[in-house]
Structure formats: C-alpha cells, structure tokens
C-alpha angles and dihedrals in degrees: 000000000000115000118231108251117236090233094055093124091056092045092054091049093048093049090051091047094050093047093041091232129151119229088255092053093049091047091053092048090052097042094242133113126269088243090057094054090045092053091048092053093047092048093239093125138014121227122259114250089257093050091046090052090049089052091049092049090047091052092047090051093050091047090052089051090051093243096112130049 
C-alpha cells in the first residue's frame, strides 16, 4: 500500500495548476465529485486508498504524455 503524503493537498493543487484544470475537471478525470477534490485541496479529508491510487495513475499517465513535470 502507498501511504498518503502529508502534502497531498499541495500536490493536488500543483497537478491542477500544471494541467490548467479546474477542480471540476480534475474530479471528472478521476471519477470523483467536485466536493471530493475540494476537500482534498483544503485538507479536510484524505483520499481513500483507491482514490489515491487513481490520482497516482492519472499523474503517471500525464507525465508519460509529457503534460506533467
């Protein structure tokens, strides 16, 4: 299992910034609600292990496509 990093809110914000996505667009890409992404960014909740893995796979895919540093 992959532990949730303490800086997850900042990571989500940075990924969104680099990809020029709104919270709604990121939520749709990950298959979660806007409210979920909003709570992650504000540090109110941490992602489930499944959601965290989806986020990691999304980031890996974007890195492979050259869209994310």
